[in-house]
All heavy atoms as an XYZ file, in Angstrom:
661
protein
N     109.418    174.967     76.606
C     109.208    175.417     78.003
C     108.365    174.338     78.711
O     107.414    173.749     78.253
C     108.443    176.716     77.990
C     108.203    177.255     79.343
S     107.690    178.968     79.310
C     105.891    178.743     79.182
N     108.761    174.088     79.869
C     108.047    173.067     80.764
C     107.092    173.763     81.675
O     107.433    174.685     82.325
C     109.072    172.243     81.560
C     108.636    170.969     82.106
C     108.266    170.007     81.018
C     109.814    170.323     82.867
N     105.882    173.263     81.733
C     104.816    173.928     82.582
C     104.354    172.837     83.565
O     104.366    171.652     83.288
N     103.945    173.251     84.772
C     103.452    172.355     85.724
C     101.976    172.653     86.016
O     101.587    173.810     86.173
C     104.219    172.455     87.083
O     105.578    172.341     86.802
C     103.743    171.455     88.088
N     101.159    171.588     85.962
C      99.730    171.790     86.186
C      99.263    170.860     87.300
O      99.809    169.821     87.538
C      98.961    171.349     84.846
C      99.115    172.303     83.757
C     100.256    172.281     82.907
C      98.195    173.288     83.498
C     100.458    173.172     81.934
C      98.395    174.219     82.499
C      99.521    174.168     81.644
N      98.307    171.371     87.982
C      97.732    170.761     89.188
C      96.234    170.390     88.897
O      95.611    171.141     88.123
C      97.841    171.524     90.435
N      95.790    169.305     89.535
C      94.345    168.975     89.308
C      93.614    169.516     90.594
O      93.892    169.106     91.720
C      94.157    167.516     89.220
C      92.689    167.139     88.896
C      92.476    165.824     88.521
O      93.381    165.055     88.373
N      91.223    165.424     88.395
N      92.651    170.437     90.337
C      91.925    170.947     91.445
C      90.872    169.979     92.014
O      90.351    169.125     91.271
C      91.035    172.162     90.882
C      91.736    173.526     90.683
C      90.778    174.497     90.082
C      92.339    174.011     91.934
N      90.724    170.108     93.344
C      89.648    169.345     93.971
C      88.453    170.350     94.055
O      88.443    171.207     94.896
C      90.157    168.949     95.332
C      89.097    168.202     96.173
O      87.913    168.357     95.961
N      89.576    167.451     97.117
N      87.549    170.201     93.088
C      86.493    171.170     92.929
C      85.612    171.280     94.224
O      85.231    172.310     94.601
C      85.606    170.753     91.769
O      86.364    170.780     90.597
N      85.343    170.138     94.832
C      84.481    170.178     96.036
C      85.197    170.950     97.202
O      84.614    171.773     97.942
C      84.089    168.779     96.477
C      83.146    168.091     95.604
C      81.793    168.906     95.475
O      81.232    169.305     96.479
O      81.328    168.959     94.295
N      86.555    170.689     97.320
C      87.227    171.323     98.396
C      87.361    172.848     98.082
O      87.272    173.642     98.992
C      88.667    170.691     98.536
N      87.562    173.139     96.839
C      87.649    174.616     96.380
C      86.292    175.272     96.717
O      86.266    176.383     97.352
C      87.908    174.711     94.896
C      87.982    176.118     94.410
C      89.060    176.981     95.078
C      88.220    176.069     92.872
N      85.158    174.666     96.383
C      83.856    175.273     96.642
C      83.674    175.500     98.135
O      83.225    176.493     98.544
C      82.796    174.317     96.109
C      81.397    174.807     96.186
C      80.327    173.781     95.757
C      80.633    173.185     94.392
N      79.620    172.219     93.903
N      84.021    174.469     98.876
C      83.896    174.642    100.406
C      84.802    175.719    100.947
O      84.368    176.470    101.794
C      84.167    173.292    101.038
C      84.009    173.164    102.580
C      82.620    173.450    102.927
C      84.428    171.778    103.019
N      86.035    175.773    100.444
C      86.951    176.780    100.992
C      86.469    178.218    100.624
O      86.526    179.107    101.416
C      88.324    176.574    100.384
C      89.391    177.302    101.037
C      89.544    176.796    102.490
N      90.341    177.791    103.239
C      90.690    177.606    104.486
N      90.296    176.590    105.137
N      91.439    178.523    105.098
N      85.907    178.412     99.416
C      85.355    179.690     99.034
C      84.249    180.044     99.966
O      84.183    181.248    100.446
C      84.928    179.647     97.570
C      86.098    179.659     96.634
C      84.064    180.859     97.209
C      85.732    179.346     95.122
N      83.352    179.119    100.214
C      82.220    179.390    101.132
C      82.691    179.723    102.528
O      82.199    180.636    103.193
C      81.266    178.131    101.173
C      80.063    178.333    101.999
C      79.273    177.084    101.956
C      78.042    177.227    102.912
N      77.229    176.033    103.008
N      83.617    178.942    103.079
C      84.169    179.071    104.469
C      84.858    180.398    104.590
O      84.894    180.911    105.733
C      84.985    177.904    104.921
C      84.199    176.706    105.159
O      82.973    176.762    105.278
N      84.838    175.513    105.142
N      85.540    180.885    103.596
C      86.282    182.157    103.667
C      85.384    183.375    103.365
O      85.804    184.506    103.427
C      87.446    182.129    102.662
C      88.621    181.356    103.020
C      89.234    181.839    104.350
O      89.212    181.147    105.354
N      89.803    183.011    104.372
N      84.094    183.077    103.085
C      83.176    184.168    102.794
C      83.657    185.055    101.696
O      83.643    186.225    101.750
C      82.872    184.975    104.073
C      81.570    185.734    103.968
O      80.695    185.268    103.203
O      81.496    186.826    104.591
N      84.065    184.344    100.597
C      84.549    184.990     99.396
C      83.627    184.609     98.230
O      83.068    183.482     98.190
C      86.012    184.504     99.101
C      86.439    184.945     97.668
C      86.976    184.857    100.164
N      83.359    185.567     97.409
C      82.486    185.223     96.274
C      83.419    184.731     95.107
O      84.653    185.025     95.046
C      81.712    186.465     95.777
O      82.672    187.433     95.241
C      80.944    187.060     96.854
N      82.766    183.992     94.206
C      83.499    183.602     93.052
C      83.990    184.751     92.145
O      85.075    184.745     91.712
C      82.653    182.649     92.182
C      82.356    181.287     92.855
C      81.462    180.444     92.061
O      81.230    180.667     90.858
N      80.998    179.389     92.612
N      83.187    185.815     92.194
C      83.599    187.031     91.403
C      84.822    187.638     92.048
O      85.733    188.154     91.358
C      82.409    188.011     91.391
N      84.949    187.652     93.448
C      86.156    188.222     94.119
C      87.292    187.440     93.760
O      88.359    187.963     93.434
C      85.894    188.273     95.588
C      84.905    189.326     96.035
C      84.566    189.167     97.523
O      84.430    188.086     98.014
N      84.530    190.296     98.271
N      87.184    186.054     93.803
C      88.308    185.185     93.517
C      88.765    185.443     92.086
O      89.963    185.566     91.773
C      87.953    183.739     93.744
C      89.098    182.745     93.592
C      90.180    182.968     94.591
C      88.527    181.341     93.778
N      87.870    185.554     91.138
C      88.202    185.837     89.733
C      88.935    187.143     89.630
O      89.960    187.187     88.899
C      86.936    185.888     88.913
N      88.517    188.200     90.291
C      89.204    189.468     90.324
C      90.586    189.359     90.808
O      91.562    189.884     90.248
C      88.447    190.539     91.091
C      87.145    191.022     90.392
O      87.034    190.795     89.158
O      86.306    191.666     91.056
N      90.714    188.678     91.978
C      92.067    188.509     92.644
C      93.072    187.782     91.700
O      94.208    188.072     91.641
C      91.904    187.811     93.922
C      91.235    188.605     95.035
C      91.112    189.930     95.104
C      90.647    188.075     96.181
N      90.362    190.294     96.221
C      90.043    189.204     96.873
C      90.430    186.767     96.617
C      89.396    188.954     98.080
C      89.747    186.645     97.832
C      89.198    187.684     98.523
N      92.503    186.741     91.029
C      93.328    185.876     90.178
C      93.496    186.484     88.762
O      94.257    185.897     87.921
C      92.728    184.488     90.095
C      92.837    183.679     91.417
C      92.070    182.388     91.286
C      94.291    183.495     91.843
N      92.753    187.502     88.396
C      92.743    188.169     87.133
C      92.337    187.173     86.083
O      92.988    186.992     85.084
C      94.085    188.784     86.858
C      94.459    189.893     87.855
C      95.853    190.473     87.604
O      96.560    190.017     86.787
O      96.113    191.530     88.320
N      91.215    186.396     86.339
C      90.650    185.566     85.386
C      89.131    185.870     85.301
O      88.589    186.575     86.085
C      90.841    184.017     85.795
C      92.287    183.600     85.896
C      90.035    183.726     87.044
N      88.521    185.315     84.268
C      87.103    185.559     84.035
C      86.281    184.762     85.048
O      86.685    183.701     85.484
C      86.739    185.060     82.574
C      85.372    185.431     82.142
O      84.428    184.962     82.719
N      85.327    186.357     81.228
N      85.182    185.326     85.477
C      84.280    184.654     86.412
C      83.875    183.302     85.920
O      83.717    182.364     86.726
C      83.041    185.538     86.788
C      82.147    184.871     87.780
C      82.278    185.881     85.528
C      82.657    184.724     89.101
N      83.681    183.195     84.617
C      83.256    181.890     84.098
C      84.379    180.802     84.299
O      84.100    179.635     84.455
C      82.986    181.993     82.547
C      81.664    182.826     82.343
C      81.162    182.457     81.014
C      79.827    183.254     80.819
N      78.671    182.689     81.578
N      85.619    181.242     84.288
C      86.756    180.330     84.640
C      86.623    179.756     86.057
O      86.749    178.540     86.262
C      88.077    181.010     84.444
O      88.213    181.468     83.054
C      89.237    180.142     84.772
N      86.333    180.616     87.030
C      86.200    180.208     88.348
C      84.950    179.254     88.504
O      84.955    178.254     89.160
C      86.079    181.431     89.325
C      85.697    181.006     90.790
C      87.363    182.263     89.318
N      83.893    179.654     87.800
C      82.675    178.798     87.793
C      82.979    177.422     87.260
O      82.499    176.398     87.860
C      81.560    179.453     87.048
C      81.043    180.727     87.688
C      80.125    181.455     86.802
O      80.055    181.325     85.558
N      79.346    182.404     87.352
N      83.776    177.356     86.216
C      84.186    176.005     85.680
C      84.952    175.227     86.627
O      84.873    174.002     86.805
C      84.894    176.219     84.350
C      84.002    176.676     83.225
C      84.836    176.823     81.905
N      83.990    177.507     80.905
C      84.224    178.695     80.482
N      85.259    179.409     80.879
N      83.442    179.224     79.580
N      85.899    175.852     87.385
C      86.739    175.228     88.437
C      85.840    174.659     89.526
O      85.910    173.465     89.886
C      87.719    176.111     89.053
C      88.808    176.653     88.148
C      89.314    176.034     86.987
C      89.597    177.812     88.311
N      90.306    176.805     86.485
C      90.494    177.902     87.281
C      89.600    178.837     89.270
C      91.437    178.933     87.148
C      90.537    179.866     89.178
C      91.397    179.958     88.132
N      84.965    175.546     90.072
C      84.046    175.095     91.163
C      83.146    174.028     90.757
O      82.794    173.124     91.539
C      83.330    176.335     91.687
C      82.215    176.011     92.651
C      84.245    177.329     92.324
N      82.539    174.041     89.585
C      81.643    173.050     89.075
C      82.297    171.769     88.571
O      81.679    170.818     88.158
C      80.746    173.629     88.013
C      79.837    174.651     88.553
O      79.371    174.626     89.727
N      79.528    175.696     87.738
N      83.674    171.773     88.548
C      84.395    170.549     88.087
C      84.483    170.373     86.643
O      84.890    169.313     86.128
N      84.094    171.403     85.803
C      84.139    171.267     84.397
C      85.586    171.379     83.922
O      85.923    170.883     82.833
C      83.246    172.290     83.716
C      81.821    172.085     84.066
N      80.847    173.130     84.146
C      81.061    170.943     84.316
C      79.700    172.651     84.409
N      79.812    171.295     84.575
N      86.360    172.168     84.606
C      87.809    172.309     84.292
C      88.548    172.055     85.615
O      88.266    172.685     86.628
C      88.149    173.704     83.836
C      89.690    173.901     83.644
C      87.471    174.023     82.432
N      89.447    171.080     85.572
C      90.089    170.667     86.829
C      91.610    170.907     86.763
O      92.241    170.949     87.827
C      89.858    169.225     87.160
O      90.278    168.380     86.081
C      88.437    168.967     87.449
N      92.186    171.073     85.600
C      93.657    171.292     85.489
C      93.912    172.820     85.390
O      93.307    173.450     84.616
C      94.216    170.587     84.335
C      94.271    169.088     84.540
C      94.969    168.398     83.426
C      94.955    166.904     83.746
N      95.310    166.062     82.603
N      94.721    173.258     86.324
C      95.213    174.659     86.297
C      96.668    174.697     86.439
O      97.313    173.779     86.908
C      94.524    175.466     87.396
C      93.053    175.527     87.306
C      94.937    174.941     88.748
N      97.268    175.793     86.044
C      98.668    176.060     86.273
C      98.959    175.980     87.759
O      98.127    176.512     88.570
C      99.187    177.394     85.680
C      99.103    177.479     84.233
C      99.629    178.846     83.789
C      99.569    178.927     82.251
N     100.003    180.230     81.783
N      99.997    175.350     88.149
C     100.353    175.231     89.521
C     100.497    176.602     90.220
O     100.099    176.772     91.303
C     101.634    174.364     89.750
O     101.423    173.097     89.136
C     101.939    174.214     91.184
N     101.036    177.583     89.431
C     101.218    178.879     90.036
C      99.838    179.497     90.280
O      99.791    180.237     91.330
C     102.074    179.796     89.114
C     101.468    179.985     87.765
C     102.487    180.588     86.760
O     103.555    180.106     86.658
O     102.120    181.651     86.180
N      98.871    179.241     89.466
C      97.548    179.772     89.756
C      96.877    179.083     90.976
O      96.369    179.767     91.842
C      96.620    179.534     88.510
O      97.200    180.166     87.361
C      95.199    180.024     88.752
N      97.144    177.791     91.134
C      96.681    177.094     92.322
C      97.276    177.603     93.584
O      96.665    177.727     94.645
C      96.847    175.607     92.118
N      98.621    177.899     93.532
C      99.332    178.410     94.673
C      98.792    179.811     95.035
O      98.559    180.040     96.240
C     100.785    178.533     94.353
C     101.413    177.148     94.310
C     102.848    177.175     93.802
O     103.289    178.068     93.001
N     103.649    176.227     94.184
N      98.548    180.622     94.054
C      98.007    181.985     94.378
C      96.614    181.826     94.927
O      96.218    182.544     95.882
C      97.947    182.828     93.072
C      97.626    184.262     93.278
C      97.807    185.034     91.999
C      97.472    186.437     92.165
N      97.560    187.217     90.928
N      95.759    180.828     94.437
C      94.462    180.645     94.942
C      94.514    180.233     96.448
O      93.772    180.696     97.227
C      93.876    179.490     94.090
C      92.316    179.529     94.064
S      91.712    178.111     93.083
C      92.559    178.297     91.513
N      95.529    179.336     96.792
C      95.605    178.923     98.124
C      95.983    180.033     99.037
O      95.524    180.090    100.212
C      96.544    177.717     98.256
O      97.877    178.188     98.125
N      96.889    180.912     98.611
C      97.225    182.106     99.348
C      95.978    182.962     99.621
O      95.782    183.468    100.735
C      98.302    182.872     98.658
C      99.693    182.123     98.598
C     100.692    182.793     97.686
O     100.512    184.013     97.378
O     101.677    182.117     97.322
N      95.241    183.263     98.568
C      94.087    184.161     98.705
C      93.006    183.571     99.551
O      92.341    184.226    100.280
C      93.542    184.401     97.285
C      94.402    185.232     96.353
C      93.834    185.211     94.916
C      94.609    186.656     96.936
N      92.903    182.187     99.482
C      91.887    181.519    100.343
C      92.427    181.106    101.736
O      91.743    180.441    102.472
C      91.378    180.287     99.592
C      90.578    180.584     98.273
C      90.219    179.351     97.559
C      89.301    181.410     98.646
N      93.671    181.519    102.017
C      94.349    181.213    103.336
C      94.277    179.713    103.697
O      93.732    179.401    104.754
C      93.726    182.055    104.356
C      93.948    183.566    104.064
C      93.264    184.420    105.152
C      93.512    185.877    104.737
N      92.387    186.697    104.829
N      94.664    178.835    102.729
C      94.681    177.403    103.024
C      95.888    176.811    102.384
O      96.505    177.365    101.478
C      93.441    176.788    102.488
S      93.324    176.724    100.738
N      96.326    175.663    102.893
C      97.460    174.967    102.229
C      97.073    174.511    100.796
O      95.889    174.178    100.561
C      97.696    173.719    103.120
C      96.822    173.811    104.250
C      95.809    174.931    104.027
N      98.008    174.550     99.932
C      97.753    174.182     98.532
C      97.161    172.762     98.446
O      96.212    172.562     97.663
C      99.034    174.263     97.764
C      98.971    173.825     96.278
C      98.005    174.733     95.471
C     100.380    173.841     95.603
N      97.665    171.868     99.319
C      97.242    170.472     99.220
C      95.704    170.369     99.573
O      95.115    169.298     99.325
C      98.063    169.635    100.150
C      99.460    169.393     99.732
C     100.334    170.720     99.964
O      99.992    171.536    100.924
O     101.339    170.928     99.309
N      95.137    171.352    100.178
C      93.726    171.341    100.542
C      92.802    171.510     99.283
O      91.690    170.951     99.292
C      93.414    172.436    101.540
C      91.990    172.358    102.059
C      91.729    173.371    103.130
O      92.569    173.587    104.063
O      90.676    173.989    103.081
N      93.248    172.151     98.259
C      92.425    172.436     97.091
C      92.806    171.698     95.841
O      92.233    171.899     94.816
C      92.263    173.945     96.881
C      93.613    174.608     96.623
C      91.492    174.615     98.017
C      93.592    176.004     96.110
N      93.968    170.931     95.908
C      94.368    170.198     94.751
C      94.541    168.693     95.157
O      94.548    168.408     96.349
C      95.695    170.706     94.134
C      96.826    170.511     95.056
C      95.540    172.123     93.654
C      98.199    170.651     94.335
N      94.721    167.889     94.128
C      95.159    166.519     94.363
C      96.664    166.395     94.073
O      97.041    166.347     92.859
C      94.362    165.546     93.392
C      92.915    165.499     93.696
C      91.967    166.089     92.810
C      92.423    164.820     94.799
C      90.652    166.071     93.085
C      91.027    164.772     95.068
C      90.146    165.355     94.174
N      97.565    166.533     95.101
C      98.950    166.637     94.852
C      99.469    165.501     94.049
O     100.454    165.702     93.234
C      99.565    166.609     96.249
C      98.462    166.918     97.154
C      97.176    166.493     96.475
N      98.954    164.302     94.125
C      99.521    163.163     93.397
C      99.182    163.228     91.906
O      99.739    162.512     91.135
C      98.993    161.817     94.007
C      97.494    161.596     93.796
C      96.537    162.265     94.757
O      97.074    163.036     95.675
O      95.350    162.087     94.681
N      98.341    164.186     91.511
C      98.001    164.338     90.106
C      98.574    165.593     89.471
O      98.172    166.016     88.399
C      96.426    164.343     89.952
C      95.852    163.018     90.443
C      94.400    163.014     90.158
C      93.763    161.631     90.579
N      92.327    161.530     90.371
N      99.606    166.108     90.079
C     100.342    167.230     89.498
C     101.219    166.716     88.388
O     101.950    165.744     88.588
C     101.156    168.022     90.553
O     100.254    168.586     91.560
C     101.935    169.119     89.991
N     101.170    167.405     87.249
C     101.987    166.860     86.131
C     102.812    168.026     85.474
O     102.391    169.159     85.552
C     101.052    166.256     85.008
C     100.432    165.017     85.546
C     100.092    167.251     84.495
N     103.923    167.623     84.879
C     104.701    168.561     84.144
C     104.485    168.273     82.657
O     104.479    167.095     82.221
C     106.153    168.384     84.414
C     106.475    168.747     85.817
C     108.057    168.732     85.984
N     108.448    168.812     87.361
C     108.559    169.927     88.022
N     108.306    171.042     87.454
N     108.890    169.974     89.284
N     104.222    169.301     81.817
C     104.007    169.043     80.410
C     104.844    170.139     79.632
O     105.122    171.168     80.143
C     102.455    169.216     79.987
C     101.661    168.144     80.681
C     101.966    170.587     80.461
N     105.045    169.741     78.398
C     105.826    170.669     77.508
C     104.818    171.661     76.982
O     103.789    171.227     76.423
C     106.556    169.933     76.407
C     107.435    170.682     75.532
C     108.605    171.339     76.364
C     108.087    169.769     74.493
N     105.060    173.011     77.108
C     104.146    173.975     76.672
C     104.896    174.740     75.563
O     105.928    175.234     75.681
C     103.773    174.961     77.796
C     102.839    176.027     77.281
C     103.129    174.198     78.983
N     104.191    174.837     74.405
C     104.823    175.583     73.278
C     104.649    177.164     73.523
O     103.614    177.606     73.959
C     104.011    175.311     71.965
C     104.298    173.875     71.539
C     103.674    173.616     70.194
C     103.912    172.226     69.598
N     103.253    172.019     68.420
N     105.720    177.859     73.244
C     105.627    179.323     73.330
C     104.750    179.803     72.178
O     104.867    179.344     71.065
C     107.014    179.935     73.204
C     107.884    179.676     74.492
O     107.294    179.445     75.507
N     109.120    179.705     74.298
N     103.973    180.804     72.459
C     103.130    181.363     71.449
C     103.752    182.586     70.867
O     104.463    183.283     71.353
C     101.694    181.732     72.037
C     100.941    180.493     72.399
C      99.583    180.956     72.876
C      98.803    179.648     73.243
N      97.487    179.945     73.727
């Protein structure tokens, strides 16, 4: 199975969350991920996310996808089925 991953722009994500007056906990709830995952994204400790997650994030934060990722660093990788 082929998966597509995007590289988050942590600083842009942090700014967008602040400007939308959204908490990291709210974003975690909306995306159905752990709060620690969102904290890792915002702090730049984890920068690669599934493209579909990044797209959902951009919808929730009401911004273009390209605002919170580095489009030129989107990659396709082979993902093993579990």
